[in-house]
mmCIF file of the C-alpha atoms, coordinates in Angstrom:
data_MODEL
# 
_entry.id   MODEL 
# 
loop_
_atom_site.group_PDB 
_atom_site.id 
_atom_site.type_symbol 
_atom_site.label_atom_id 
_atom_site.label_alt_id 
_atom_site.label_comp_id 
_atom_site.label_asym_id 
_atom_site.label_entity_id 
_atom_site.label_seq_id 
_atom_site.pdbx_PDB_ins_code 
_atom_site.Cartn_x 
_atom_site.Cartn_y 
_atom_site.Cartn_z 
_atom_site.occupancy 
_atom_site.B_iso_or_equiv 
_atom_site.pdbx_formal_charge 
_atom_site.auth_seq_id 
_atom_site.auth_comp_id 
_atom_site.auth_asym_id 
_atom_site.auth_atom_id 
_atom_site.pdbx_PDB_model_num 
ATOM 1   C CA . MET A 1 1   ? -11.522 -67.613 4.045  1.00 0.00 ? 1   MET A CA 1 
ATOM 2   C CA . GLN A 1 2   ? -12.484 -64.312 2.529  1.00 0.00 ? 2   GLN A CA 1 
ATOM 3   C CA . VAL A 1 3   ? -9.710  -61.686 3.903  1.00 0.00 ? 3   VAL A CA 1 
ATOM 4   C CA . ILE A 1 4   ? -11.273 -58.397 3.861  1.00 0.00 ? 4   ILE A CA 1 
ATOM 5   C CA . SER A 1 5   ? -8.099  -56.617 5.113  1.00 0.00 ? 5   SER A CA 1 
ATOM 6   C CA . GLU A 1 6   ? -5.140  -57.324 7.251  1.00 0.00 ? 6   GLU A CA 1 
ATOM 7   C CA . ARG A 1 7   ? -7.400  -57.144 10.202 1.00 0.00 ? 7   ARG A CA 1 
ATOM 8   C CA . VAL A 1 8   ? -10.539 -58.546 9.028  1.00 0.00 ? 8   VAL A CA 1 
ATOM 9   C CA . SER A 1 9   ? -11.286 -62.132 7.642  1.00 0.00 ? 9   SER A CA 1 
ATOM 10  C CA . ILE A 1 10  ? -14.346 -64.037 7.230  1.00 0.00 ? 10  ILE A CA 1 
ATOM 11  C CA . LEU A 1 11  ? -15.011 -67.751 7.024  1.00 0.00 ? 11  LEU A CA 1 
ATOM 12  C CA . SER A 1 12  ? -17.875 -69.840 5.975  1.00 0.00 ? 12  SER A CA 1 
ATOM 13  C CA . LYS A 1 13  ? -17.625 -73.706 6.285  1.00 0.00 ? 13  LYS A CA 1 
ATOM 14  C CA . ASP A 1 14  ? -19.682 -76.461 7.535  1.00 0.00 ? 14  ASP A CA 1 
ATOM 15  C CA . ASN A 1 15  ? -22.694 -74.211 7.966  1.00 0.00 ? 15  ASN A CA 1 
ATOM 16  C CA . VAL A 1 16  ? -20.667 -71.902 10.326 1.00 0.00 ? 16  VAL A CA 1 
ATOM 17  C CA . PHE A 1 17  ? -20.296 -68.243 9.692  1.00 0.00 ? 17  PHE A CA 1 
ATOM 18  C CA . SER A 1 18  ? -17.108 -66.816 11.298 1.00 0.00 ? 18  SER A CA 1 
ATOM 19  C CA . LEU A 1 19  ? -15.955 -63.098 11.465 1.00 0.00 ? 19  LEU A CA 1 
ATOM 20  C CA . VAL A 1 20  ? -12.734 -61.987 13.290 1.00 0.00 ? 20  VAL A CA 1 
ATOM 21  C CA . VAL A 1 21  ? -11.450 -58.761 13.466 1.00 0.00 ? 21  VAL A CA 1 
ATOM 22  C CA . LEU A 1 22  ? -7.992  -58.017 15.020 1.00 0.00 ? 22  LEU A CA 1 
ATOM 23  C CA . PRO A 1 23  ? -7.513  -55.096 17.100 1.00 0.00 ? 23  PRO A CA 1 
ATOM 24  C CA . THR A 1 24  ? -4.778  -53.778 15.124 1.00 0.00 ? 24  THR A CA 1 
ATOM 25  C CA . ASP A 1 25  ? -2.256  -54.203 12.103 1.00 0.00 ? 25  ASP A CA 1 
ATOM 26  C CA . LYS A 1 26  ? 0.161   -51.923 13.493 1.00 0.00 ? 26  LYS A CA 1 
ATOM 27  C CA . LYS A 1 27  ? 2.523   -53.539 15.937 1.00 0.00 ? 27  LYS A CA 1 
ATOM 28  C CA . TRP A 1 28  ? 4.673   -50.336 16.557 1.00 0.00 ? 28  TRP A CA 1 
ATOM 29  C CA . LYS A 1 29  ? 1.681   -48.635 17.838 1.00 0.00 ? 29  LYS A CA 1 
ATOM 30  C CA . VAL A 1 30  ? 1.334   -51.494 20.433 1.00 0.00 ? 30  VAL A CA 1 
ATOM 31  C CA . ASN A 1 31  ? 5.013   -51.071 21.305 1.00 0.00 ? 31  ASN A CA 1 
ATOM 32  C CA . LEU A 1 32  ? 4.509   -47.497 21.948 1.00 0.00 ? 32  LEU A CA 1 
ATOM 33  C CA . LEU A 1 33  ? 1.550   -47.947 24.099 1.00 0.00 ? 33  LEU A CA 1 
ATOM 34  C CA . PHE A 1 34  ? 3.392   -50.433 26.085 1.00 0.00 ? 34  PHE A CA 1 
ATOM 35  C CA . ILE A 1 35  ? 6.330   -47.730 26.466 1.00 0.00 ? 35  ILE A CA 1 
ATOM 36  C CA . TRP A 1 36  ? 3.885   -45.257 27.675 1.00 0.00 ? 36  TRP A CA 1 
ATOM 37  C CA . LEU A 1 37  ? 2.075   -47.382 30.259 1.00 0.00 ? 37  LEU A CA 1 
ATOM 38  C CA . MET A 1 38  ? 5.780   -48.403 31.567 1.00 0.00 ? 38  MET A CA 1 
ATOM 39  C CA . LEU A 1 39  ? 6.165   -44.876 32.140 1.00 0.00 ? 39  LEU A CA 1 
ATOM 40  C CA . TRP A 1 40  ? 2.573   -44.221 33.725 1.00 0.00 ? 40  TRP A CA 1 
ATOM 41  C CA . THR A 1 41  ? 2.939   -47.150 35.885 1.00 0.00 ? 41  THR A CA 1 
ATOM 42  C CA . ILE A 1 42  ? 6.467   -45.612 37.015 1.00 0.00 ? 42  ILE A CA 1 
ATOM 43  C CA . SER A 1 43  ? 4.862   -42.259 37.876 1.00 0.00 ? 43  SER A CA 1 
ATOM 44  C CA . GLY A 1 44  ? 1.955   -43.907 39.835 1.00 0.00 ? 44  GLY A CA 1 
ATOM 45  C CA . ILE A 1 45  ? 4.676   -45.770 42.051 1.00 0.00 ? 45  ILE A CA 1 
ATOM 46  C CA . ILE A 1 46  ? 6.398   -42.508 42.476 1.00 0.00 ? 46  ILE A CA 1 
ATOM 47  C CA . TYR A 1 47  ? 3.055   -40.970 43.671 1.00 0.00 ? 47  TYR A CA 1 
ATOM 48  C CA . ILE A 1 48  ? 2.105   -43.901 45.918 1.00 0.00 ? 48  ILE A CA 1 
ATOM 49  C CA . SER A 1 49  ? 5.615   -43.284 47.672 1.00 0.00 ? 49  SER A CA 1 
ATOM 50  C CA . MET A 1 50  ? 4.978   -39.704 47.960 1.00 0.00 ? 50  MET A CA 1 
ATOM 51  C CA . TYR A 1 51  ? 1.886   -40.520 49.829 1.00 0.00 ? 51  TYR A CA 1 
ATOM 52  C CA . TYR A 1 52  ? 3.340   -43.143 51.867 1.00 0.00 ? 52  TYR A CA 1 
ATOM 53  C CA . ASN A 1 53  ? 6.217   -40.443 52.875 1.00 0.00 ? 53  ASN A CA 1 
ATOM 54  C CA . ALA A 1 54  ? 3.398   -37.999 53.486 1.00 0.00 ? 54  ALA A CA 1 
ATOM 55  C CA . SER A 1 55  ? 1.646   -40.310 55.650 1.00 0.00 ? 55  SER A CA 1 
ATOM 56  C CA . LYS A 1 56  ? 4.904   -40.971 57.560 1.00 0.00 ? 56  LYS A CA 1 
ATOM 57  C CA . GLU A 1 57  ? 5.097   -37.098 58.089 1.00 0.00 ? 57  GLU A CA 1 
ATOM 58  C CA . GLY A 1 58  ? 1.948   -36.656 59.439 1.00 0.00 ? 58  GLY A CA 1 
ATOM 59  C CA . ALA A 1 59  ? 2.301   -39.554 62.117 1.00 0.00 ? 59  ALA A CA 1 
ATOM 60  C CA . PHE A 1 60  ? 5.575   -37.586 63.142 1.00 0.00 ? 60  PHE A CA 1 
ATOM 61  C CA . TYR A 1 61  ? 3.460   -34.381 63.565 1.00 0.00 ? 61  TYR A CA 1 
ATOM 62  C CA . ARG A 1 62  ? 0.901   -36.144 65.361 1.00 0.00 ? 62  ARG A CA 1 
ATOM 63  C CA . TYR A 1 63  ? 3.681   -37.622 67.577 1.00 0.00 ? 63  TYR A CA 1 
ATOM 64  C CA . GLN A 1 64  ? 5.083   -34.223 68.339 1.00 0.00 ? 64  GLN A CA 1 
ATOM 65  C CA . TYR A 1 65  ? 1.483   -32.990 69.096 1.00 0.00 ? 65  TYR A CA 1 
ATOM 66  C CA . GLU A 1 66  ? 0.870   -35.560 71.838 1.00 0.00 ? 66  GLU A CA 1 
ATOM 67  C CA . LEU A 1 67  ? 4.103   -34.489 73.382 1.00 0.00 ? 67  LEU A CA 1 
ATOM 68  C CA . ALA A 1 68  ? 3.450   -30.854 73.398 1.00 0.00 ? 68  ALA A CA 1 
ATOM 69  C CA . TYR A 1 69  ? -0.131  -31.799 74.750 1.00 0.00 ? 69  TYR A CA 1 
ATOM 70  C CA . LYS A 1 70  ? 1.173   -33.511 77.472 1.00 0.00 ? 70  LYS A CA 1 
ATOM 71  C CA . LYS A 1 71  ? 3.552   -30.400 78.439 1.00 0.00 ? 71  LYS A CA 1 
ATOM 72  C CA . ASN A 1 72  ? 0.464   -28.066 77.998 1.00 0.00 ? 72  ASN A CA 1 
ATOM 73  C CA . ASP A 1 73  ? 2.748   -26.108 75.584 1.00 0.00 ? 73  ASP A CA 1 
ATOM 74  C CA . LYS A 1 74  ? 0.146   -24.374 73.567 1.00 0.00 ? 74  LYS A CA 1 
ATOM 75  C CA . PRO A 1 75  ? 2.222   -22.144 71.259 1.00 0.00 ? 75  PRO A CA 1 
ATOM 76  C CA . VAL A 1 76  ? 4.118   -25.341 70.050 1.00 0.00 ? 76  VAL A CA 1 
ATOM 77  C CA . MET A 1 77  ? 0.631   -27.244 69.683 1.00 0.00 ? 77  MET A CA 1 
ATOM 78  C CA . VAL A 1 78  ? -0.643  -24.360 67.413 1.00 0.00 ? 78  VAL A CA 1 
ATOM 79  C CA . ASP A 1 79  ? 2.417   -24.628 65.179 1.00 0.00 ? 79  ASP A CA 1 
ATOM 80  C CA . ILE A 1 80  ? 2.432   -28.091 65.026 1.00 0.00 ? 80  ILE A CA 1 
ATOM 81  C CA . GLN A 1 81  ? -1.435  -28.207 64.152 1.00 0.00 ? 81  GLN A CA 1 
ATOM 82  C CA . LYS A 1 82  ? -0.700  -25.916 61.342 1.00 0.00 ? 82  LYS A CA 1 
ATOM 83  C CA . GLY A 1 83  ? 1.745   -28.570 60.202 1.00 0.00 ? 83  GLY A CA 1 
ATOM 84  C CA . ILE A 1 84  ? -0.661  -31.327 60.386 1.00 0.00 ? 84  ILE A CA 1 
ATOM 85  C CA . ASP A 1 85  ? -3.132  -29.357 58.365 1.00 0.00 ? 85  ASP A CA 1 
ATOM 86  C CA . LYS A 1 86  ? -0.860  -28.646 55.677 1.00 0.00 ? 86  LYS A CA 1 
ATOM 87  C CA . ASN A 1 87  ? 0.134   -32.212 55.924 1.00 0.00 ? 87  ASN A CA 1 
ATOM 88  C CA . GLN A 1 88  ? -3.749  -33.178 55.577 1.00 0.00 ? 88  GLN A CA 1 
ATOM 89  C CA . ASN A 1 89  ? -3.818  -31.273 52.455 1.00 0.00 ? 89  ASN A CA 1 
ATOM 90  C CA . LYS A 1 90  ? -0.836  -32.651 50.836 1.00 0.00 ? 90  LYS A CA 1 
ATOM 91  C CA . ARG A 1 91  ? -2.113  -36.026 51.336 1.00 0.00 ? 91  ARG A CA 1 
ATOM 92  C CA . LEU A 1 92  ? -5.647  -35.263 49.976 1.00 0.00 ? 92  LEU A CA 1 
ATOM 93  C CA . PHE A 1 93  ? -4.150  -33.641 47.062 1.00 0.00 ? 93  PHE A CA 1 
ATOM 94  C CA . ILE A 1 94  ? -1.793  -36.762 46.337 1.00 0.00 ? 94  ILE A CA 1 
ATOM 95  C CA . MET A 1 95  ? -4.868  -38.852 46.563 1.00 0.00 ? 95  MET A CA 1 
ATOM 96  C CA . GLY A 1 96  ? -6.704  -37.245 43.865 1.00 0.00 ? 96  GLY A CA 1 
ATOM 97  C CA . ILE A 1 97  ? -3.690  -37.617 41.464 1.00 0.00 ? 97  ILE A CA 1 
ATOM 98  C CA . ILE A 1 98  ? -3.350  -41.348 42.576 1.00 0.00 ? 98  ILE A CA 1 
ATOM 99  C CA . ALA A 1 99  ? -7.146  -41.824 41.781 1.00 0.00 ? 99  ALA A CA 1 
ATOM 100 C CA . PHE A 1 100 ? -6.516  -40.091 38.473 1.00 0.00 ? 100 PHE A CA 1 
ATOM 101 C CA . TRP A 1 101 ? -3.595  -42.102 37.882 1.00 0.00 ? 101 TRP A CA 1 
ATOM 102 C CA . ALA A 1 102 ? -5.259  -45.286 38.649 1.00 0.00 ? 102 ALA A CA 1 
ATOM 103 C CA . TYR A 1 103 ? -8.266  -44.868 36.185 1.00 0.00 ? 103 TYR A CA 1 
ATOM 104 C CA . PHE A 1 104 ? -6.116  -44.342 33.270 1.00 0.00 ? 104 PHE A CA 1 
ATOM 105 C CA . GLU A 1 105 ? -3.812  -47.224 34.631 1.00 0.00 ? 105 GLU A CA 1 
ATOM 106 C CA . TYR A 1 106 ? -6.659  -49.455 34.453 1.00 0.00 ? 106 TYR A CA 1 
ATOM 107 C CA . LYS A 1 107 ? -8.280  -47.931 31.007 1.00 0.00 ? 107 LYS A CA 1 
ATOM 108 C CA . VAL A 1 108 ? -4.762  -48.095 29.283 1.00 0.00 ? 108 VAL A CA 1 
ATOM 109 C CA . GLY A 1 109 ? -3.574  -51.420 30.799 1.00 0.00 ? 109 GLY A CA 1 
ATOM 110 C CA . LYS A 1 110 ? -6.875  -53.270 29.477 1.00 0.00 ? 110 LYS A CA 1 
ATOM 111 C CA . THR A 1 111 ? -6.287  -51.703 26.327 1.00 0.00 ? 111 THR A CA 1 
ATOM 112 C CA . PHE A 1 112 ? -3.040  -52.678 25.801 1.00 0.00 ? 112 PHE A CA 1 
ATOM 113 C CA . LEU A 1 113 ? -4.118  -56.233 26.734 1.00 0.00 ? 113 LEU A CA 1 
ATOM 114 C CA . PHE A 1 114 ? -6.787  -56.221 24.100 1.00 0.00 ? 114 PHE A CA 1 
ATOM 115 C CA . ARG A 1 115 ? -4.494  -54.809 21.136 1.00 0.00 ? 115 ARG A CA 1 
ATOM 116 C CA . LYS A 1 116 ? -1.616  -57.225 22.135 1.00 0.00 ? 116 LYS A CA 1 
ATOM 117 C CA . PHE A 1 117 ? -3.532  -60.361 22.912 1.00 0.00 ? 117 PHE A CA 1 
ATOM 118 C CA . GLY A 1 118 ? -7.134  -60.021 21.923 1.00 0.00 ? 118 GLY A CA 1 
ATOM 119 C CA . LYS A 1 119 ? -9.459  -59.838 18.978 1.00 0.00 ? 119 LYS A CA 1 
ATOM 120 C CA . GLU A 1 120 ? -13.073 -59.379 18.183 1.00 0.00 ? 120 GLU A CA 1 
ATOM 121 C CA . LYS A 1 121 ? -15.003 -62.669 16.984 1.00 0.00 ? 121 LYS A CA 1 
ATOM 122 C CA . MET A 1 122 ? -18.702 -63.235 15.902 1.00 0.00 ? 122 MET A CA 1 
ATOM 123 C CA . TRP A 1 123 ? -20.004 -66.289 14.480 1.00 0.00 ? 123 TRP A CA 1 
ATOM 124 C CA . ILE A 1 124 ? -23.336 -68.050 13.581 1.00 0.00 ? 124 ILE A CA 1 
ATOM 125 C CA . LYS A 1 125 ? -23.695 -71.573 14.372 1.00 0.00 ? 125 LYS A CA 1 
ATOM 126 C CA . ASN A 1 126 ? -26.677 -73.781 14.697 1.00 0.00 ? 126 ASN A CA 1 
ATOM 127 C CA . GLY A 1 127 ? -29.240 -70.947 14.317 1.00 0.00 ? 127 GLY A CA 1 
ATOM 128 C CA . LYS A 1 128 ? -27.547 -68.735 16.927 1.00 0.00 ? 128 LYS A CA 1 
ATOM 129 C CA . LEU A 1 129 ? -25.321 -65.558 16.813 1.00 0.00 ? 129 LEU A CA 1 
ATOM 130 C CA . PHE A 1 130 ? -22.430 -65.343 19.101 1.00 0.00 ? 130 PHE A CA 1 
ATOM 131 C CA . TYR A 1 131 ? -20.255 -62.456 19.855 1.00 0.00 ? 131 TYR A CA 1 
ATOM 132 C CA . GLN A 1 132 ? -16.837 -62.126 21.889 1.00 0.00 ? 132 GLN A CA 1 
ATOM 133 C CA . ARG A 1 133 ? -14.375 -59.879 22.935 1.00 0.00 ? 133 ARG A CA 1 
ATOM 134 C CA . GLU A 1 134 ? -11.397 -62.066 23.471 1.00 0.00 ? 134 GLU A CA 1 
ATOM 135 C CA . ILE A 1 135 ? -8.280  -61.337 25.529 1.00 0.00 ? 135 ILE A CA 1 
ATOM 136 C CA . ASN A 1 136 ? -5.920  -64.237 25.552 1.00 0.00 ? 136 ASN A CA 1 
ATOM 137 C CA . LYS A 1 137 ? -8.760  -67.027 24.593 1.00 0.00 ? 137 LYS A CA 1 
ATOM 138 C CA . LYS A 1 138 ? -10.806 -65.767 27.391 1.00 0.00 ? 138 LYS A CA 1 
ATOM 139 C CA . GLY A 1 139 ? -14.033 -63.266 27.353 1.00 0.00 ? 139 GLY A CA 1 
ATOM 140 C CA . LYS A 1 140 ? -17.457 -63.368 28.075 1.00 0.00 ? 140 LYS A CA 1 
ATOM 141 C CA . ILE A 1 141 ? -19.404 -64.954 25.015 1.00 0.00 ? 141 ILE A CA 1 
ATOM 142 C CA . LYS A 1 142 ? -22.901 -63.292 24.339 1.00 0.00 ? 142 LYS A CA 1 
ATOM 143 C CA . GLU A 1 143 ? -25.827 -65.122 22.639 1.00 0.00 ? 143 GLU A CA 1 
ATOM 144 C CA . TYR A 1 144 ? -28.330 -63.916 20.147 1.00 0.00 ? 144 TYR A CA 1 
ATOM 145 C CA . ASP A 1 145 ? -31.233 -65.136 18.182 1.00 0.00 ? 145 ASP A CA 1 
ATOM 146 C CA . PRO A 1 146 ? -30.771 -63.887 14.655 1.00 0.00 ? 146 PRO A CA 1 
ATOM 147 C CA . ALA A 1 147 ? -34.519 -63.931 14.064 1.00 0.00 ? 147 ALA A CA 1 
ATOM 148 C CA . LEU A 1 148 ? -34.658 -61.200 16.781 1.00 0.00 ? 148 LEU A CA 1 
ATOM 149 C CA . ILE A 1 149 ? -32.164 -58.913 15.132 1.00 0.00 ? 149 ILE A CA 1 
ATOM 150 C CA . ASN A 1 150 ? -33.562 -56.003 13.413 1.00 0.00 ? 150 ASN A CA 1 
ATOM 151 C CA . GLU A 1 151 ? -32.126 -52.282 12.387 1.00 0.00 ? 151 GLU A CA 1 
ATOM 152 C CA . PHE A 1 152 ? -28.647 -53.622 11.535 1.00 0.00 ? 152 PHE A CA 1 
ATOM 153 C CA . GLU A 1 153 ? -26.602 -50.838 10.423 1.00 0.00 ? 153 GLU A CA 1 
ATOM 154 C CA . ILE A 1 154 ? -23.197 -49.105 9.785  1.00 0.00 ? 154 ILE A CA 1 
ATOM 155 C CA . LEU A 1 155 ? -22.550 -46.364 12.165 1.00 0.00 ? 155 LEU A CA 1 
ATOM 156 C CA . LYS A 1 156 ? -21.000 -43.194 10.803 1.00 0.00 ? 156 LYS A CA 1 
ATOM 157 C CA . PRO A 1 157 ? -19.157 -41.273 13.357 1.00 0.00 ? 157 PRO A CA 1 
ATOM 158 C CA . ASN A 1 158 ? -18.936 -37.441 13.214 1.00 0.00 ? 158 ASN A CA 1 
ATOM 159 C CA . ARG A 1 159 ? -15.134 -37.291 13.169 1.00 0.00 ? 159 ARG A CA 1 
ATOM 160 C CA . GLY A 1 160 ? -15.299 -33.513 14.044 1.00 0.00 ? 160 GLY A CA 1 
ATOM 161 C CA . ASP A 1 161 ? -16.497 -34.409 17.375 1.00 0.00 ? 161 ASP A CA 1 
ATOM 162 C CA . PHE A 1 162 ? -14.117 -34.655 20.288 1.00 0.00 ? 162 PHE A CA 1 
ATOM 163 C CA . PHE A 1 163 ? -15.800 -37.379 22.122 1.00 0.00 ? 163 PHE A CA 1 
ATOM 164 C CA . VAL A 1 164 ? -15.842 -39.461 18.750 1.00 0.00 ? 164 VAL A CA 1 
ATOM 165 C CA . GLN A 1 165 ? -12.262 -38.926 18.134 1.00 0.00 ? 165 GLN A CA 1 
ATOM 166 C CA . MET A 1 166 ? -11.536 -40.051 21.761 1.00 0.00 ? 166 MET A CA 1 
ATOM 167 C CA . GLN A 1 167 ? -13.457 -43.242 21.335 1.00 0.00 ? 167 GLN A CA 1 
ATOM 168 C CA . GLU A 1 168 ? -11.451 -43.884 17.654 1.00 0.00 ? 168 GLU A CA 1 
ATOM 169 C CA . SER A 1 169 ? -7.949  -43.280 19.476 1.00 0.00 ? 169 SER A CA 1 
ATOM 170 C CA . PHE A 1 170 ? -5.519  -46.022 19.710 1.00 0.00 ? 170 PHE A CA 1 
ATOM 171 C CA . TRP A 1 171 ? -5.498  -45.980 23.721 1.00 0.00 ? 171 TRP A CA 1 
ATOM 172 C CA . VAL A 1 172 ? -9.238  -47.052 24.293 1.00 0.00 ? 172 VAL A CA 1 
ATOM 173 C CA . ILE A 1 173 ? -11.107 -49.860 23.099 1.00 0.00 ? 173 ILE A CA 1 
ATOM 174 C CA . GLY A 1 174 ? -14.280 -48.257 21.146 1.00 0.00 ? 174 GLY A CA 1 
ATOM 175 C CA . GLY A 1 175 ? -15.126 -46.610 17.912 1.00 0.00 ? 175 GLY A CA 1 
ATOM 176 C CA . GLU A 1 176 ? -17.428 -49.468 17.006 1.00 0.00 ? 176 GLU A CA 1 
ATOM 177 C CA . ARG A 1 177 ? -18.711 -49.281 13.556 1.00 0.00 ? 177 ARG A CA 1 
ATOM 178 C CA . LEU A 1 178 ? -21.606 -51.598 13.175 1.00 0.00 ? 178 LEU A CA 1 
ATOM 179 C CA . MET A 1 179 ? -24.701 -52.049 15.335 1.00 0.00 ? 179 MET A CA 1 
ATOM 180 C CA . PHE A 1 180 ? -28.065 -53.905 15.572 1.00 0.00 ? 180 PHE A CA 1 
ATOM 181 C CA . ARG A 1 181 ? -31.012 -53.672 17.821 1.00 0.00 ? 181 ARG A CA 1 
ATOM 182 C CA . TYR A 1 182 ? -31.922 -56.769 19.729 1.00 0.00 ? 182 TYR A CA 1 
ATOM 183 C CA . ALA A 1 183 ? -34.932 -56.809 21.701 1.00 0.00 ? 183 ALA A CA 1 
ATOM 184 C CA . ALA A 1 184 ? -34.688 -53.203 23.898 1.00 0.00 ? 184 ALA A CA 1 
ATOM 185 C CA . LYS A 1 185 ? -31.130 -52.838 23.752 1.00 0.00 ? 185 LYS A CA 1 
ATOM 186 C CA . PHE A 1 186 ? -28.536 -52.098 20.834 1.00 0.00 ? 186 PHE A CA 1 
ATOM 187 C CA . VAL A 1 187 ? -25.339 -53.951 20.280 1.00 0.00 ? 187 VAL A CA 1 
ATOM 188 C CA . ARG A 1 188 ? -22.192 -52.370 18.700 1.00 0.00 ? 188 ARG A CA 1 
ATOM 189 C CA . PHE A 1 189 ? -19.434 -54.042 17.537 1.00 0.00 ? 189 PHE A CA 1 
ATOM 190 C CA . GLY A 1 190 ? -16.518 -53.728 14.670 1.00 0.00 ? 190 GLY A CA 1 
ATOM 191 C CA . LEU A 1 191 ? -14.071 -51.675 16.773 1.00 0.00 ? 191 LEU A CA 1 
ATOM 192 C CA . GLN A 1 192 ? -12.444 -49.144 14.623 1.00 0.00 ? 192 GLN A CA 1 
ATOM 193 C CA . LEU A 1 193 ? -12.961 -50.565 11.455 1.00 0.00 ? 193 LEU A CA 1 
ATOM 194 C CA . THR A 1 194 ? -12.340 -48.441 8.369  1.00 0.00 ? 194 THR A CA 1 
ATOM 195 C CA . ASP A 1 195 ? -15.285 -47.390 6.114  1.00 0.00 ? 195 ASP A CA 1 
ATOM 196 C CA . ALA A 1 196 ? -14.352 -49.942 3.398  1.00 0.00 ? 196 ALA A CA 1 
ATOM 197 C CA . GLU A 1 197 ? -14.005 -52.681 6.446  1.00 0.00 ? 197 GLU A CA 1 
ATOM 198 C CA . ALA A 1 198 ? -17.157 -51.671 7.723  1.00 0.00 ? 198 ALA A CA 1 
ATOM 199 C CA . ASN A 1 199 ? -18.963 -51.892 4.443  1.00 0.00 ? 199 ASN A CA 1 
ATOM 200 C CA . LYS A 1 200 ? -17.710 -55.296 3.443  1.00 0.00 ? 200 LYS A CA 1 
ATOM 201 C CA . VAL A 1 201 ? -18.596 -56.541 6.547  1.00 0.00 ? 201 VAL A CA 1 
ATOM 202 C CA . PHE A 1 202 ? -22.058 -55.204 6.747  1.00 0.00 ? 202 PHE A CA 1 
ATOM 203 C CA . LYS A 1 203 ? -22.605 -56.633 3.206  1.00 0.00 ? 203 LYS A CA 1 
ATOM 204 C CA . GLU A 1 204 ? -21.527 -60.104 4.225  1.00 0.00 ? 204 GLU A CA 1 
ATOM 205 C CA . LEU A 1 205 ? -23.126 -60.385 7.597  1.00 0.00 ? 205 LEU A CA 1 
ATOM 206 C CA . SER A 1 206 ? -26.353 -59.022 6.344  1.00 0.00 ? 206 SER A CA 1 
ATOM 207 C CA . LYS A 1 207 ? -26.110 -61.888 3.706  1.00 0.00 ? 207 LYS A CA 1 
ATOM 208 C CA . GLU A 1 208 ? -25.655 -64.311 6.373  1.00 0.00 ? 208 GLU A CA 1 
ATOM 209 C CA . LEU A 1 209 ? -28.364 -63.078 8.539  1.00 0.00 ? 209 LEU A CA 1 
ATOM 210 C CA . LYS A 1 210 ? -30.842 -63.243 5.898  1.00 0.00 ? 210 LYS A CA 1 
ATOM 211 C CA . LYS A 1 211 ? -30.653 -67.003 5.931  1.00 0.00 ? 211 LYS A CA 1 
ATOM 212 C CA . HIS A 1 212 ? -31.813 -67.137 9.541  1.00 0.00 ? 212 HIS A CA 1 
# 
């Protein structure tokens, strides 16, 4: 086995080339991400309870409006209608917050699972190249014919770009450093590798691909 770094290792054995990239070598960051995720989850529970209470308030307003309608008490109906409109705006606002919360809950939750239980795997066996982003030994395996791979290169991100910095941050799954063209699409892999790791993987994988 060739150990490139604490995260990256390569094994060539029995005509099988295997590359494994661990998501991180800093467990304390994973723990911080877990704490952040728990706090974010708690905040979401609070927002959902706020929406539930606002919905109960809206139902009460509608009940009061029906009573006033039966009595044909128009001044009271006008006041209650103002409360109904205000309550509706409140619920729409909370729904917007919940949608924002749910998006990041999903993104960060998925990232945490990958950082905690996942790995990136690539192997060449029986003349085929396979790639998988595994989480707890599960994940779709993609198959490629090495003979159809071209334009294999190292991606050099512009680290002054805000969106590049976001992709390379710890709380998202992104920041691929290697890429190859396969038919009409580009396949990116090597999540958040350092320059040294990317160069070494590029060299070893290029050497292996030439055999096929």
